N, C-alpha and C positions, 0 to 999 in steps of 0.2 A: 504493500500500500504506500510505502514511503516514496516509491518511484512513480506513483500515479501523478498525472498532470494536476497541478494545483488549480483550484477554482480561480478564474479571473474576475475580479470585482472592481468596479469603477464607482467611486464616490463623487457625487456632484454637489458641491456646496456653493454658498454665496461668496464667502471669503474664507481665509485660513489664517491662523496666527502667524505673525504677531498681531494681526488685525484683532481688535478687542470685541468680544461679544460672546454671549452664552452658547449660541449655535456653533461658533468657531471653536470655542473651548471643548465642547462635546465632540466635535469632529476630530480634533487632534487627539483627544483622550482615547476615543474608540479606535482610530486608525493606528495608534501606537501599539495596540495589542493585536489588531487584526492582521497587521503586516507579517506576522510570524505564522499566520494560519492560512492565508490566501495570497494570491498574486494581486497586489493592491496598487491602484492608481487613484489620484485625487485631482479633479479639475475644479477650479474656482475662478472668480473674477479677480483681476488686478486693479489696483487703484488708478493706474495710468493706462495709456492707450497701447502699450507694448506688451507682448507676451513673454513671460519668464518661466523657464523650467528649472527645477532644482530638486535635490534630494535632501529632505529634512528628517533627521533621526531615522534614516532608512526608509522613508516614505517618499515616493515619487509624486511631486506636487507640480502641477502646471497652472500658472496664474495667467489667464487669458486676458488680452487687452480689452479694455472697456471703451466702447465707442461713445456711449452716452448713458445718462441715467433717466429713467422714467419712474416718477413717484418713488424716488430713492432706490430704485431697482437697477443694478448694473446690466447693461445690454452688451453681450459679448458675441459678435457675429461668428467667431471661429468655434463657438461651442458646439454647433451642429456637427461640424466635421470632426471635432475632438471626440465626441461621444461615439460617432460612427467608427472612427479609426481605432478606438480602444479595443474593439472586438471582445467586449466583456461578456462573460456568462451571466453576470448579475450587474445591473446598473442600480445604484442606491442613491436616490435623490433626496436632499434635505430641504424641506419646505417650511415656510413660504419662500418661494423663489420663482416668480412668474416667468422670467426669461428661460430658466433651466427647464421648466415644464414645456414651454413652446419649443425649445431646442431639442428636447428629447423626442417630442412628437414628430419633428421634422427629420430626425436622424435616421429613422427606419430601423432602429435596433430591434433585433428579433429574439433576444434572450429574455431572461427573467427581469422583472422590474419590481424594486422595493422602494417605498417612500417612507421617510421619517417625518411625521407630522409634528413639527415643533410647536407650531402656533397657528391659529386661524388668522386671517387678515382682519384685524380688529379696528384700526383707526382710519385707514385709507379706504373709505367706502367706494369711491369711484373706481379705484383699482380693484376692489373686491368684486364689483359687478362685472367688470371686464374679465377679471381673472376666473370668475366662476365658470365661464363657458369652456375655456381650455382645461381648467382644472377638472371638470366633470369628465372630459374625454380622457385625460391623463389617469384619473383614478379608476376608470373602467379598465384601463390597460394594466394597472398594477396587479401583481400577484400577491402582494402583502403590503399592508400599511402599518407602520410601527408608531405607536403613541407612547408617551412617557408615563401616563397614569390612567387608571380606569375613570377617574373623575373627568379627565379631558375628553375621553371618548363619549361619555354621557352628556357633557355640556356643549360639545362642538356641534353646531348646526349641520356640518358636513359629515363628520365621523358618526354621529348618532343615527344617521340614516341607514348605516350598514355596519353595526358593531361587530358582526361575525367576521367581517373582512379585516378587522383590526387585531393586532397583537400588542399587548402591553409589554414594553421593555423599559423599565425605569432607568434613568441616568445613574451612572455609578462613578465613584471617585476612588483613587488610590488612598486608602485610609492611612497607610504608613506615611504618606507625605505630610500628614497633619499631626504627627506625634511631637511631643515636647522634647526637643533635643538640647536646648540651652536655656536655662532658667534666667540668665542675666537680662536678655531683652524684655522678657515678661515682667521681671521685677522693675526694670527702668520705666516701662509704660505705666505700671501701677503707681510707682512713686511720682510720676509726672501728672497723671490724670485721676488717680484713685481718691478715695477708697471704693467708690461705687461707679462702675463704668457700664454704660450702654453702648453697644456697637451696631452700626449698620454699614453694609458694603455693597457696592454695585455702581453701575452707570447712573449718573444724575439726570434722569429723564422723567417725563411726565407720569408714567404709569407706576413708578416706584413709590409715590405717595409720601415722599419725605417731608413735605410741608406739614402733613398731619402729625408725623412723629415729632417734628420740631415744636409744634403747638402743644403736643402732649407733655413735653418737657417742662412746661410752665408749672405742672403739678407733680413733678418728679424731682426728688433731691438726688441728683446724680449728674455726671458728665456724659454728654453724648458725643461719641467719636464717629464721624462719617468718612469712610474711606471710598475714594473714587472721584471721577470727574465726569463732566458732561454739560449739555446746554442749559440745564436748570440751575447750575451752580450759582451764577450771579444773583438770581432771584431768591434762592434759598439763603444765601449769605446775607442778603439785604433784609429778609424777614427776621432772621435770627438777630441781626445787629440792631434792628429797630425796636426790639423788645428788651427793656431794661432788666427784666427777670432772667433773661437768657444770656446776658453778656458774660463771656468767659466760661459758659457751661456747654456751649455747642461748638465743637472744633471740626473744621473741614480740613482733612489731612491730605486730600488729593490722591493721586495714584501712588501706591506703595508696592514695591517689588515683592516683599515677603509679608503677607498679611497674617501668617500663622501666629506669630507672637501676640498680635492684637486679639485674635480669637481666644487664645489662652488667657490673656490678661483681663478680658471683659467678664462681667457677671452675667449679662444677658445679651443675646443677639436678636435683632429686630429686622424683619422683612415687612415693611408697611405698605406693600403694593396695593393699588386700587383698581387695576384693570386686568382683563384676561390676557393682555400682552405678556404678563408675567405668568407663563404657562407652567412653570415647575419651581424655579428658584434654587439653582444648584448651590448658591451660597449657604442655604440652610444646611445642606449636607456637610459643607466644610466646617461650619460652626458646630454641628452635632458631632462630627469626628473629633472635635476638640473637647467634647464632653460638656457643651453648653446648651442650656434650655433656649428655645426659640419662641419669640412672640411673632406670629404671622397673622394673616387676614383670611377671612372666610370668603375667598374668591371662588367662582365657579371654574376652577382650573385645578392643576395638580398641586398648588401651593399647600393647601391643608392636608393633602395626602402624604406629603413628605414629612412634616412635623405634625404629630397628632395631638389634638387638644386634650389636655389633662394627662397625656402619656409622656410626651417629649417636650412639651411647652404649653403655651396658651394661645388660643386663636380668638381674634376679636373681629368685629365688623370693620370692613374697609372704610377709610375716611372718617373715623370716629376717634378724635383725640382723647375724649374722656374715657372710653373703654381701654384705649391703649395705655393711658396713664395708670388706670386701675390695675391692669395686668402687670405693668412694669413694677409698680409699687409692691404688689403682692409677691413677686419673685425677689425683688431687692431686699424686702423686709423679712424673708423667710429662707435662711440659708439651707435648712434641711430640705425644703421643697425644691430649691434650685439644684441641690446636689442629686436628689432622686431623679428629677426630670433630666438632668444632664447625663447621668449614668444610663438612663433609658434611651436617650438620644444616641449615645455612642453605640449601644447595643443594636439599635435599629439600623444604623448605617452599616455596621459590620455584618449584619445578617441579610439585609435587603438591598443595599445600594453600593455594592463593591464593583470595581471595574471588571473583575472576573465574571461575576454574575451577568453583567451587561453584555460582555463579549460572548459568553456561552449562549445566551438567549438570542443574540443576533445571528450567531452561527447556526442555531436551530432553525431560524427563519430561512437562511440561505439554503440549508439542506432541504427544507420543505418545498421551496419554490423551484429548486432545480431537480426535484424528483428523486433524490437519493443523497448518499454521503458525498460523492463528487470530490474526493480529495480533502475532506474536512476532518478526517480522523486525527491527524497530527494537530490540527488547529484546536480540536476539542480538548486534547491533552494539555495544550498550552493554556487554554481558557480555564480548565479545571485547576491547573497549577496556580494561575493568577488569582483565582477565587480563594483558594486555600491561603495563599500568602496574604491577601488583603484581609480576610476574615480573622487571621491569626494575629494581626498587628495589635 
C-alpha cells in the first residue's frame, strides 16, 4: 500500500498566511498535516497582480495574480486554468469565495468536489443574491460539504436545506502550542496589568462587538486587554478615551506575535461577537487550551458550540453590556468557578478540537467521496498519531 499513488488534493482558498484571517489560519493548520497524507497543492489569490509560486513548510502554494476586487472578493483570471491543470482527484474549496466557485464551474474538473462552508454571506446582501445563483449550481456539484459545527448547519439558510449532505468537522488546534513554557512573560503581564485581567483577541471589525465589551467594563473592576488591529480600532479607542471611568483600564495592544502568555496571564477570555460572520471563533479554542473560562455570545452560529454555557464558560446575549458585565463579575469574583470552568475548557479542547481529530475527519471525507481508501492508509496513521500527540499534551 505504501507504493500506491497518493491521492491528489487541491485546496482552493481566498488567501494564505501570512495574510491574516480565520479562514487563512485554518487552511494553513489543516494543510500542514494533510501534506504528509496526500499529494497536496494550494491555490489562493495574491494581493498584487502577479502570480507567485512557493513552497511553505513543505506545502506547494500558488498565489494567483488578482486583476480586480468585486465586493472585497479577489478576481483571479488564471484560477480556471490552475484548477484544470492541477488534475486533482479531490478539489477542496473554502467558502465564501465567489470567484473560486465560478472558476471551479468553468474549469471542467471531473473529480470529487468538497466544500468547506466557513460562513454564509452575511453582510454583503447584493453579493449574496448574485452569489446564490452560482452557489446553488456549485453545491449541487459537491460530493460533500464540511461545516464546522452542527449549530451552523441548523442556522444557515443554505446548509439547513440539505443537512444530510453536510459533514461536521470542527476546527482543531495544536494544543501543545499553547502550553506554558516560560512563566516570566506571564508574570510580567500580570505585574503590569493585574491583578484582574480580561482579555479579548481578534481583528477589530464590526461583527466582533467590542464596543459592547468596552461598555460592559464600566461595571467591571478589572483591566481589559484587547489584542489585534483592524478598521474599528480608531472608533473603539475614541469610545474608551471619552469615558472617564475607563481611562487607563482599557488597553489596545495591537498585533502581538506571541499571544500565548496573554492567554495564560488573563483571568477570563471574552469573545463578544454580535453577528453570524463570527461562525466559530477559533480564539476561544486557544484560550481554552490555556485553561481559561470563556465568556461568549448566544449567536446562531458555532460560537456557543465551542465554549458551552455553564460547562467551559458563560454565554450571554449578543450586544448586551449589562449581561456581559454580570458574567465577567461572576467569574472574576469566584476563583473556584473560574478554575473549574477553565479545567473543563482544557479538557474539551483536548478531546474534541485537536488538529489530529480535524485531519482524520477530513481524510474520512476524502475517502468517502473518492469511493475507497485511495492511498489514504498512511495518511490515516499520521492523523491518528497527531491526534494522540495533541490529546496527550
